[in-house]
C-alpha atoms as a printed R data frame, in Angstrom:
    type eleno elety resid chain resno       x      y      z
1   ATOM     1    CA   MET     A     1   0.000  0.000  0.000
2   ATOM     2    CA   GLU     A     2   1.336  3.419 -0.862
3   ATOM     3    CA   GLU     A     3   2.020  6.030  1.784
4   ATOM     4    CA   LEU     A     4  -0.472  8.876  2.127
5   ATOM     5    CA   ASP     A     5   0.586 12.449  2.824
6   ATOM     6    CA   VAL     A     6  -1.791 13.885  5.410
7   ATOM     7    CA   LEU     A     7  -2.403 17.599  5.951
8   ATOM     8    CA   VAL     A     8  -4.883 18.729  8.610
9   ATOM     9    CA   LEU     A     9  -6.119 22.292  9.115
10  ATOM    10    CA   LEU     A    10  -7.920 22.961 12.369
11  ATOM    11    CA   ASP     A    11  -9.903 26.148 12.883
12  ATOM    12    CA   VAL     A    12 -10.497 26.337 16.620
13  ATOM    13    CA   ALA     A    13 -11.823 29.233 18.709
14  ATOM    14    CA   GLY     A    14 -11.197 29.738 22.407
15  ATOM    15    CA   LEU     A    15  -8.825 26.788 22.898
16  ATOM    16    CA   GLU     A    16  -7.760 26.883 26.529
17  ATOM    17    CA   ASP     A    17  -4.408 25.076 26.351
18  ATOM    18    CA   LYS     A    18  -2.784 24.831 22.909
19  ATOM    19    CA   GLU     A    19   0.369 23.227 24.344
20  ATOM    20    CA   LYS     A    20  -1.618 20.378 25.943
21  ATOM    21    CA   PHE     A    21  -3.589 19.908 22.710
22  ATOM    22    CA   GLU     A    22  -0.481 19.792 20.518
23  ATOM    23    CA   LYS     A    23   1.277 17.391 22.898
24  ATOM    24    CA   HIS     A    24  -1.616 14.942 22.325
25  ATOM    25    CA   ILE     A    25  -1.546 15.475 18.535
26  ATOM    26    CA   LYS     A    26   2.235 14.918 18.384
27  ATOM    27    CA   ARG     A    27   1.987 11.771 20.524
28  ATOM    28    CA   GLU     A    28  -0.445 10.392 17.924
29  ATOM    29    CA   GLY     A    29   2.022 10.927 15.061
30  ATOM    30    CA   PHE     A    30   1.210 14.408 13.743
31  ATOM    31    CA   SER     A    31   3.756 17.213 13.356
32  ATOM    32    CA   THR     A    32   3.051 20.921 13.439
33  ATOM    33    CA   VAL     A    33   3.703 22.820 10.211
34  ATOM    34    CA   GLU     A    34   6.377 25.446 10.824
35  ATOM    35    CA   GLY     A    35   5.013 29.005 10.827
36  ATOM    36    CA   GLU     A    36   1.367 27.881 10.626
37  ATOM    37    CA   ASN     A    37  -1.191 27.974 13.402
38  ATOM    38    CA   PHE     A    38  -3.143 24.724 13.920
39  ATOM    39    CA   VAL     A    39  -1.833 23.058 10.744
40  ATOM    40    CA   TYR     A    40  -0.506 19.515 11.073
41  ATOM    41    CA   THR     A    41   1.092 16.954  8.827
42  ATOM    42    CA   ALA     A    42   1.633 13.195  8.997
43  ATOM    43    CA   LYS     A    43   2.224 10.081  6.891
44  ATOM    44    CA   SER     A    44  -0.187  7.169  6.761
45  ATOM    45    CA   THR     A    45   0.246  3.660  5.435
46  ATOM    46    CA   THR     A    46  -3.381  2.601  5.993
47  ATOM    47    CA   THR     A    47  -6.350  3.022  3.666
48  ATOM    48    CA   THR     A    48  -7.869  6.458  3.113
49  ATOM    49    CA   PHE     A    49 -10.965  5.319  5.055
50  ATOM    50    CA   SER     A    50  -8.879  4.242  8.075
51  ATOM    51    CA   THR     A    51  -6.753  7.383  7.864
52  ATOM    52    CA   LYS     A    52  -9.854  9.614  7.816
53  ATOM    53    CA   ALA     A    53 -11.304  7.802 10.842
54  ATOM    54    CA   TYR     A    54  -7.973  8.102 12.674
55  ATOM    55    CA   ILE     A    55  -7.699 11.855 11.997
56  ATOM    56    CA   LEU     A    56 -11.205 12.502 13.307
57  ATOM    57    CA   GLU     A    57 -10.575 10.345 16.395
58  ATOM    58    CA   VAL     A    58  -7.215 11.935 17.295
59  ATOM    59    CA   PHE     A    59  -8.456 15.501 16.923
60  ATOM    60    CA   ARG     A    60 -11.733 14.741 18.742
61  ATOM    61    CA   LYS     A    61  -9.836 13.302 21.713
62  ATOM    62    CA   GLY     A    62  -7.404 16.224 21.727
63  ATOM    63    CA   LEU     A    63 -10.256 18.718 21.858
64  ATOM    64    CA   GLN     A    64 -12.117 16.758 24.533
65  ATOM    65    CA   LYS     A    65  -9.097 17.105 26.838
66  ATOM    66    CA   ASN     A    66  -9.468 20.881 26.582
67  ATOM    67    CA   ASN     A    67 -11.980 23.705 26.775
68  ATOM    68    CA   PHE     A    68 -12.773 25.480 23.501
69  ATOM    69    CA   THR     A    69 -15.599 27.475 21.955
70  ATOM    70    CA   ASP     A    70 -15.920 25.761 18.584
71  ATOM    71    CA   ALA     A    71 -13.832 23.912 16.030
72  ATOM    72    CA   ASN     A    72 -13.806 23.074 12.323
73  ATOM    73    CA   LEU     A    73 -11.518 20.628 10.581
74  ATOM    74    CA   ILE     A    74 -10.417 20.184  6.977
75  ATOM    75    CA   PHE     A    75  -7.888 17.649  5.757
76  ATOM    76    CA   LEU     A    76  -6.191 16.540  2.582
77  ATOM    77    CA   LEU     A    77  -4.940 13.059  1.798
78  ATOM    78    CA   ASN     A    78  -2.325 13.137 -0.988
79  ATOM    79    CA   GLU     A    79  -3.573 16.647 -1.858
80  ATOM    80    CA   THR     A    80  -7.178 15.418 -2.269
81  ATOM    81    CA   PRO     A    81  -9.464 17.573 -0.117
82  ATOM    82    CA   TYR     A    82 -12.110 15.862  1.991
83  ATOM    83    CA   PRO     A    83 -15.350 17.454  3.213
84  ATOM    84    CA   ALA     A    84 -15.125 19.928  6.062
85  ATOM    85    CA   TYR     A    85 -16.146 18.829  9.541
86  ATOM    86    CA   TYR     A    86 -17.401 20.817 12.509
87  ATOM    87    CA   TYR     A    87 -17.276 19.794 16.151
88  ATOM    88    CA   ASP     A    88 -20.770 19.239 17.529
89  ATOM    89    CA   LYS     A    89 -20.741 19.780 21.291
90  ATOM    90    CA   GLN     A    90 -24.029 17.878 21.656
91  ATOM    91    CA   THR     A    91 -22.652 14.652 20.142
92  ATOM    92    CA   ASN     A    92 -19.056 15.405 21.271
93  ATOM    93    CA   ASP     A    93 -17.853 14.392 17.837
94  ATOM    94    CA   PHE     A    94 -16.977 15.791 14.440
95  ATOM    95    CA   GLU     A    95 -19.890 15.943 12.017
96  ATOM    96    CA   GLU     A    96 -19.554 16.420  8.283
97  ATOM    97    CA   ALA     A    97 -20.507 19.980  7.342
98  ATOM    98    CA   LYS     A    98 -23.354 19.922  4.859
99  ATOM    99    CA   GLU     A    99 -23.428 22.661  2.255
100 ATOM   100    CA   GLU     A   100 -26.299 25.099  2.524
101 ATOM   101    CA   LYS     A   101 -28.518 24.955 -0.526
């Protein structure tokens, strides 16, 4: 299986402890992108489906260990953009953002 390049952009408001959040993200295999705020990169050798699930899980857990106002997440796998997600505080999980018609 070929290696996937992963790029994750997190738009988070009111994050209480960025250092604690990024420590969790780094422990799970993501690196911060130099000079960028809340942009992370990683490599994956699993399927795109497994990689997507892993990204959502890691970032959900990182946010749950913290206080924040709201969060949105976008990621690219091998430069292919995936749908945007928003963090739903009622389900405590990322939900796919549906486009307004």
